[in-house]
N, C-alpha and C positions, 0 to 999 in steps of 0.2 A: 560278577555277571554285570552290573550295570556299565563299569568300565567298558565291557566288550562291544555292549550294546552301541554306546557312543562312539565307538572307533569304526564299528560296522557302518552307522549313518555316514559317517564322512569317508566316502568311498573315495578312490583315486580318481584322477582324470581320465586314467586309460578306460576304467570300469564304467564311468559316465560316457564317455565317447562310445563305448561299444552298446550301452542302454540306447543312443541316440538311433542306433541301427534298427532298433525293435519296436515294433508296434502291433496293433490289432491284426495288422495284414500281412504280417510275417508269417511265412510257412515253415515247415520242418526243414525242407531244402534250403532254406535260407540260413537258417539256424546252423545247417552243417557247413555251409560255406563260411560263415563267419567262424565257426569253430576250427575249420580247417585252417584258416588264415593265423588263428592265434595258437595253435595246437595245444601242447599241455601248459597249463598255468595255472596250478592249485589256488593260489593265492587270488588270483582274479575270480576263480570259479567262486569261489567264498564271498567274494564282495557280490557277486552276481545272486548267489544265492541269497544273501542277505535280504534282499529287496522284497523277499515273500513272494513274488509275481510268477506266474506259470512260464512263460515264455523265457525270460531269463534263467529260471531254473533250469528249463529244459538245455538251454546252452552251457549252463553251469556244469552240467552232468557231463557234457562232451570234452570240456578242456579240465576235467579232474585229474588228478595223478591217482592213478588205480592203487600205487602202492601204498598210499595213505590212508587207505579205506578199512580202517579197522572195524571190529564190530563196535565199538564204541561210537565212532564216528557214523557208522552205519544206523545205529541206534538213533543218534542225534538229528540225521537226516528223516529218515522214518518219521519221527517225532513231529518235525517242521512238516510234512506232507500233510499231516492230520487236518492243517488248515484252509488246504483244497476241497473242492467236492469231490465227491469218490470218483469219478472219471479221470480229474486231473490226477488225484494221487495214484489211480493204478496207472496212468501213462507214464507218470513220473517215475515210479517205481520199475515198470516194464522197459522204461527206458534206460534207467540206470543199469539194469540188469543186462540189455542187450550190447550197452555200450562201454560198459566198465566191469561189471561182477564175471562176465563170462570170458572175458579174455585175460584173467589172471586166475592161477592154480589156487593161490590162497583164498581168494574171494570164491571161487568155485567151491572150494572146502566149507566155506561159510555158510554158502547156501545150502548145500547138502545137509547142513546141521540144522537148515530152518523148519524142518518138518513140522516140529511141536513148539516153534517160537510161540510166545505169548503175542507178537504181534501179528495180525491179519496180512500185512502187506507183506512180510517176510515169509509167511507159510505160503503165501501167492507165488512169491517168487520161487520156492522150492517146487512146486508144483508145475509153474509154468517152463522152469529150466528142464524139468524131466520130459514135458511134453516135447518141449524145442529139440531136445537130443533125439526124438524118436522122428519128429516131422521131417528132418532131413532123410530119412530112409535108411540111415544107416543102420549098423548091426546094435540091436538094442541093448543096453546094460543089463547085467543078469539079476536087477532087483525088481523086476516086472511083475513077477507073483506078489511081492510083499506090497508094493504099489496098489495092485488091484485090491489086496485086501484091505488095505488102509481106507481106500477110496470108497469100497462097500461100506465099512464100517462107520465112515466119518463124514461123508459129502453129504447127508442129509441135512445134519446139524452144523454145518460151516457156515462161515459169513460169505455172502453172495460172492463178492471178490474173490474169495478162494475156491468158492464152489465151481466158478467158470474155469478157473485152471485145473483144478481136479477133473473136470468134464473134459477139457481139452486134451489133458494126458491120458485120459481113458480112451479118447477118440481115435488118437493116433495109435495107441497101442493096438485096439480094433483093426485099425486099418493095415497096419504093417505086420502083426503077427496074428495069423489064421487061427491058430488054435484058442487064441482068447477072445476071438472076435463076439462070439454069441455071449459070453460072459460080460463084455463091455457092454452091448447093447441091451444086455437084461438091468445093467445098472440104470441106464437110461428109463426103461420102461418102468422099473419099481419107484424110481425117484420122481419121474414125469417133469423131470427138469427141462425147460425150455421148449416143452410139447407144444404149446400154444404162442410161442414167439412168432412175430410177425418179422419176415425178413425180406429185404430189398429183392428185386428181379436180380438173378445172376449169382446171389449169394448163398451160399450154403448154410443150411439151420443149426443151429447148436446141437438138437435135440439128438442122442447118441444113436439110435438106430438110422434115422435118416441121414445124419452126418457121414457116419460108416458106410451105410450103403452107397450113398453118392460118391464118395471118394474112393472107394474099393472100384466102382464101376468107372470110374476116369482113367483109375492105373489098367484096368484090364482092356480098356478100350484103345489105348495107347501102344 
């Protein structure tokens, strides 16, 4: 393990040159441009990841080889994310899901096995993925009733990052599946999650009764 750390510290000149392009003013769009130029380079990705820094790790995710993301590797990435603030680690996991895990059938299957994972970040990914499947308005998978039963049973005692993703999923189920709409609103009423949350002007609140009503009205007026 010590030897591995020593080799990680001695980064290649290519990795060092990439790191010189990243600073506190670098935006996500800038990272995407850099990633597009690099394309796929898992070795460089791991060098960038070894910095422990948030922006280099976001870039690392973009250029990873999704075929090499086994459960063991994902567990290690998950563990590494624990050194970040809660917002940063949520962003890292969501970025990993959107840019890598959702693009590979094997990794989708892994995510679909994470509902009861001991890792809160992996459970978050399970729920966020289910919500995103419905967010697009496509035909919902046939597991909706099971998901709602699990949300009703578990959301109150879940970790905050997982609660958000479960709430997100319940919201989009309620928006697109009318037969479950009242049930989804009731989840919000019962838990009170996000009821008193302040939201910026023009943003949709996360409180389920309001979130679902606003989004349903948007679609009925279009």
